[in-house]
Backbone bond lengths (Angstrom), bond angles and torsions (degrees), N, CA, C in turn:
res aa  C-N    CA-C-N  psi(-1)  N-CA   C-N-CA  omega(-1)  CA-C   N-CA-C  phi
1 M - - - 1.450 - - 1.521 110.48 -
2 G 1.307 117.59 -29.41 1.457 119.88 -178.64 1.517 110.55 67.19
3 G 1.313 116.95 -151.95 1.452 121.17 -179.19 1.511 113.89 -102.89
4 V 1.347 117.24 10.60 1.468 121.85 -176.73 1.520 109.28 -133.77
5 I 1.336 116.44 139.68 1.459 121.59 173.40 1.528 107.77 -123.23
6 Q 1.323 116.33 130.98 1.460 121.54 179.19 1.522 109.77 -89.64
7 V 1.338 115.23 131.43 1.463 121.15 -176.94 1.524 109.23 -137.89
8 Q 1.325 115.18 133.35 1.455 120.17 174.46 1.527 108.29 -65.81
9 A 1.327 117.21 134.71 1.467 122.07 -175.71 1.526 112.10 -55.38
10 S 1.329 117.98 -37.99 1.465 120.63 -178.71 1.527 111.71 -64.99
11 V 1.322 118.22 -28.64 1.466 121.67 177.96 1.532 109.57 -68.22
12 L 1.335 117.09 -42.61 1.464 119.71 177.48 1.528 110.76 -62.13
13 E 1.319 117.03 -40.53 1.463 120.17 178.72 1.530 110.94 -63.85
14 R 1.322 117.57 -39.61 1.472 120.77 177.81 1.521 111.08 -65.88
15 M 1.347 117.25 -37.93 1.465 119.72 177.00 1.528 110.03 -61.78
16 R 1.320 116.72 -44.89 1.471 120.56 178.52 1.525 110.78 -60.62
17 A 1.322 116.32 -43.06 1.467 120.68 -179.73 1.530 110.82 -64.10
18 E 1.322 117.20 -40.25 1.463 121.06 178.33 1.528 110.40 -62.38
19 A 1.320 117.09 -42.81 1.469 120.95 -179.88 1.524 111.37 -67.42
20 A 1.318 117.28 -35.48 1.465 121.41 -178.00 1.524 112.19 -77.42
21 R 1.330 117.06 -24.61 1.467 121.00 -175.44 1.527 111.99 -59.34
22 N 1.304 117.57 -39.51 1.467 121.46 176.79 1.527 107.35 -140.86
23 A 1.312 115.78 87.65 1.464 120.80 -174.53 1.520 113.24 -73.65
24 K 1.351 118.08 4.25 1.459 120.87 179.09 1.519 112.50 -99.86
25 E 1.337 116.79 -10.28 1.469 121.64 178.79 1.520 109.23 -129.17
26 E 1.323 116.07 149.37 1.458 119.35 173.24 1.524 108.69 -67.18
27 C 1.323 116.01 132.05 1.457 120.53 171.51 1.528 107.22 -89.15
28 C 1.324 116.85 166.50 1.458 118.85 179.82 1.525 110.30 -161.16
29 G 1.315 115.15 162.61 1.450 120.50 177.48 1.514 110.98 171.66
30 L 1.323 114.56 -179.98 1.459 121.73 -178.76 1.520 110.30 -114.20
31 L 1.327 115.03 160.31 1.459 121.93 -178.97 1.520 109.04 -127.38
32 G 1.316 115.46 138.25 1.455 120.17 -179.86 1.517 111.36 -129.82
33 G 1.315 114.89 167.21 1.454 120.28 178.55 1.505 110.84 177.60
34 R 1.317 114.50 -163.27 1.462 121.04 -179.52 1.525 109.63 -136.15
35 V 1.293 115.93 147.77 1.464 123.87 175.41 1.534 111.11 49.79
36 G 1.323 116.09 42.83 1.453 120.55 175.18 1.513 116.02 76.68
37 A 1.337 118.97 6.33 1.459 122.22 -179.96 1.530 109.27 -113.48
38 I 1.329 117.08 123.33 1.463 122.10 -178.30 1.520 109.59 -79.33
39 T 1.344 115.28 123.74 1.460 121.80 -177.46 1.525 113.23 -125.16
40 D 1.334 117.58 -13.19 1.462 120.39 -173.30 1.524 111.16 -136.03
41 I 1.329 114.57 143.86 1.461 121.73 179.09 1.526 108.62 -119.65
42 F 1.314 115.34 139.52 1.458 122.94 -179.74 1.532 108.47 -126.25
43 P 1.343 117.16 85.66 1.462 119.68 179.04 1.529 111.13 -61.44
44 A 1.316 115.75 147.31 1.461 121.43 -179.86 1.530 108.72 -132.88
45 R 1.316 115.50 164.26 1.458 120.98 177.34 1.526 109.24 -88.58
46 N 1.304 116.09 133.02 1.461 121.79 175.39 1.527 106.99 -81.31
47 I 1.320 117.23 102.14 1.465 119.69 -175.70 1.529 112.69 -69.74
48 L 1.330 117.13 -12.90 1.468 120.12 176.45 1.525 111.73 -81.88
49 A 1.341 116.32 -19.63 1.474 121.27 -177.41 1.528 110.29 46.32
50 S 1.325 116.09 48.73 1.466 122.91 -172.35 1.523 111.39 -116.74
51 A 1.312 115.30 152.09 1.462 121.50 173.86 1.520 112.11 -86.70
52 T 1.338 117.46 -6.89 1.466 120.00 -175.17 1.522 114.36 -128.19
53 A 1.331 117.93 1.64 1.464 120.34 -179.64 1.523 109.56 -157.66
54 Y 1.322 115.64 160.87 1.461 119.21 177.08 1.525 109.25 -140.38
55 E 1.317 114.15 155.67 1.460 121.00 174.41 1.533 107.33 -156.17
56 I 1.324 115.29 138.39 1.460 121.95 176.41 1.522 106.78 -102.91
57 S 1.327 117.36 134.57 1.462 119.62 -179.43 1.528 109.68 -62.44
58 P 1.320 117.94 147.58 1.473 120.43 178.76 1.524 112.07 -56.83
59 E 1.332 117.64 -38.50 1.466 120.23 -179.79 1.528 111.24 -62.95
60 E 1.336 116.39 -44.59 1.464 119.64 179.98 1.525 110.57 -69.01
61 L 1.317 116.98 -38.90 1.460 120.76 178.11 1.533 110.85 -59.72
62 F 1.332 116.90 -46.66 1.466 120.31 178.61 1.524 110.98 -63.60
63 A 1.333 117.69 -38.65 1.470 121.00 178.68 1.526 110.98 -63.75
64 I 1.331 116.91 -40.00 1.469 120.43 178.31 1.525 110.10 -66.38
65 F 1.333 117.51 -44.00 1.468 119.57 178.14 1.528 111.12 -62.10
66 R 1.336 117.63 -37.83 1.473 120.52 176.23 1.518 110.75 -63.39
67 A 1.330 116.58 -44.87 1.467 121.19 179.24 1.529 110.56 -60.71
68 M 1.342 117.05 -41.46 1.468 120.39 177.11 1.525 110.62 -62.31
69 R 1.325 115.83 -47.14 1.464 120.09 -179.21 1.533 110.57 -61.36
70 N 1.336 117.43 -43.52 1.464 120.95 179.61 1.519 112.29 -63.69
71 A 1.328 116.81 -31.59 1.467 121.69 177.80 1.528 111.94 -88.14
72 Q 1.317 116.63 3.04 1.466 123.45 -178.44 1.532 112.08 57.59
73 L 1.331 114.25 43.49 1.459 121.20 177.64 1.518 109.83 -106.85
74 Q 1.321 115.75 151.75 1.462 122.22 174.02 1.527 108.43 -94.25
75 H 1.326 116.44 148.35 1.463 121.51 173.16 1.529 106.34 -77.73
76 L 1.339 116.35 112.99 1.460 120.14 -175.07 1.525 114.16 -117.00
77 G 1.350 117.13 -10.91 1.456 117.60 -178.29 1.509 113.87 -167.60
78 I 1.320 113.82 163.26 1.458 123.85 172.46 1.525 105.98 -129.49
79 Y 1.332 115.84 140.59 1.457 118.29 176.19 1.520 110.19 -128.13
80 H 1.318 114.88 152.76 1.455 121.79 170.24 1.525 108.09 -158.41
81 S 1.307 115.73 166.77 1.463 119.41 -179.95 1.521 109.93 -107.86
82 H 1.324 113.94 158.57 1.465 121.56 171.58 1.521 106.23 -117.85
83 V 1.307 116.92 104.12 1.464 120.13 -178.02 1.523 111.93 -87.83
84 A 1.323 116.88 -21.53 1.462 120.49 -174.50 1.524 113.68 -112.30
85 S 1.340 117.90 1.53 1.466 120.26 -177.87 1.525 109.69 -152.81
86 D 1.337 115.61 175.87 1.467 120.03 177.46 1.523 110.05 -63.67
87 N 1.323 115.87 155.94 1.464 119.45 -178.91 1.535 111.51 -88.26
88 V 1.320 113.04 65.70 1.465 123.04 170.58 1.530 106.59 -125.62
89 P 1.324 118.11 153.53 1.470 118.88 -178.02 1.519 112.44 -60.67
90 S 1.320 115.02 129.84 1.459 121.52 175.43 1.527 107.92 -80.64
91 P 1.321 117.74 167.30 1.473 119.11 174.50 1.535 112.14 -55.88
92 L 1.338 117.40 -36.65 1.464 120.48 177.54 1.526 111.10 -67.37
93 D 1.340 117.26 -41.83 1.473 120.44 176.78 1.526 110.39 -57.47
94 I 1.316 116.36 -43.76 1.471 120.98 -178.53 1.527 110.27 -67.74
95 A 1.313 116.65 -42.71 1.471 120.09 -179.46 1.525 111.71 -65.10
96 Q 1.344 117.32 -30.05 1.456 120.87 -177.46 1.525 113.15 -101.14
97 A 1.311 117.77 18.82 1.467 122.02 178.01 1.529 108.41 -83.65
98 Y 1.332 115.77 81.85 1.462 121.49 -172.97 1.524 114.32 -84.42
99 Y 1.322 117.78 -7.04 1.463 121.75 -177.30 1.533 109.06 -119.48
100 P 1.322 118.40 89.69 1.471 119.92 -173.95 1.531 114.55 -67.60
101 E 1.318 118.45 -16.67 1.463 120.38 -176.11 1.528 113.57 -91.29
102 I 1.332 118.06 -2.09 1.460 119.57 -177.00 1.527 110.95 -107.23
103 A 1.335 114.94 172.13 1.465 121.40 176.25 1.525 109.04 -97.90
104 Y 1.315 116.17 141.74 1.457 123.04 177.13 1.527 108.20 -109.46
105 F 1.326 116.18 118.85 1.460 122.33 -178.74 1.522 109.13 -103.57
106 I 1.330 115.40 135.70 1.459 120.73 176.54 1.526 107.39 -126.13
107 I 1.331 114.61 125.77 1.456 122.08 -175.69 1.516 109.28 -106.07
108 S 1.329 115.82 138.56 1.463 121.12 171.97 1.518 107.27 -106.66
109 P 1.334 118.39 118.99 1.463 119.83 177.65 1.528 113.56 -78.95
110 R 1.344 116.36 -3.19 1.460 120.11 -177.98 1.527 110.90 -71.58
111 E 1.320 115.58 136.77 1.465 121.31 -177.35 1.522 112.95 -64.81
112 N 1.329 118.45 -28.32 1.464 121.42 -176.69 1.533 113.38 -94.34
113 A 1.329 117.63 12.40 1.473 120.14 -179.44 1.525 110.11 -66.55
114 S 1.337 116.79 130.58 1.466 119.66 -179.85 1.527 111.39 -69.62
115 K 1.330 116.85 -34.33 1.471 122.31 175.08 1.527 106.48 -130.39
116 P 1.338 118.08 95.84 1.466 120.21 -175.52 1.533 114.18 -61.88
117 I 1.329 116.61 -29.95 1.466 120.24 177.74 1.521 108.14 -130.73
118 R 1.324 114.73 127.02 1.466 120.49 177.01 1.515 108.58 -124.88
119 A 1.319 115.67 151.20 1.463 121.56 178.89 1.520 108.88 -123.03
120 F 1.334 114.61 146.86 1.463 120.76 -177.23 1.523 110.65 -139.16
121 S 1.302 114.40 149.84 1.455 122.76 165.67 1.522 104.70 -100.33
122 I 1.339 116.90 128.64 1.465 119.64 179.78 1.523 107.43 -124.20
123 R 1.325 114.84 111.92 1.469 121.20 -178.92 1.515 109.83 -137.18
124 K 1.321 114.79 133.11 1.466 121.40 176.84 1.525 112.33 49.83
125 G 1.337 115.88 41.02 1.457 120.61 175.80 1.513 115.55 80.33
126 I 1.332 117.34 7.44 1.466 120.61 -179.00 1.525 109.39 -118.88
127 A 1.337 115.77 126.40 1.462 121.83 178.32 1.522 109.46 -101.36
128 K 1.330 115.40 130.16 1.471 120.96 177.55 1.518 108.74 -125.44
129 D 1.342 115.00 136.52 1.460 120.80 176.75 1.521 111.12 -60.88
130 L 1.325 115.81 140.79 1.457 122.06 172.07 1.525 108.00 -115.64
131 A 1.308 117.28 139.13 1.451 121.19 172.26 1.524 107.56 -76.11
132 I 1.332 115.72 142.29 1.471 121.30 178.77 1.521 107.44 -102.41
133 A 1.338 116.40 117.28 1.454 121.97 177.03 1.529 107.61 -102.50
134 L 1.336 115.63 116.14 1.460 120.44 -177.80 1.525 111.21 -86.23
135 F 1.335 114.95 147.62 1.462 120.18 170.63 1.518 107.31 -140.10
136 P 1.335 116.86 156.23 1.484 120.41 -175.17 1.516 113.53 -67.56
């Protein structure tokens, strides 16, 4: 993955819209694409309905993975929002980073956020910033 993740601009806009839709709960979902470029977003329901944590039900997670496979997409990212804190990985985010090869996106729905969407590589308990390269 290196230090850069390629993302279609419309996917970033959808992530922002998902975070803004209910600014009292963390939003969440998966991201798919091909050849390392994220082109598709799969919003999911946060079954915790929490402002400080998120979880996708196993049934919905499997359905999203099936949809990705049927569309011949690779799982390239996970996104969620932080409504109550800065959009950097929390200790829980780091502990639950089960896919070391993907990018983890954290959205801040706050209007004054300096970086409303940030991406990270999380491997072996270490989170590193990723640059987001947009494409049309």
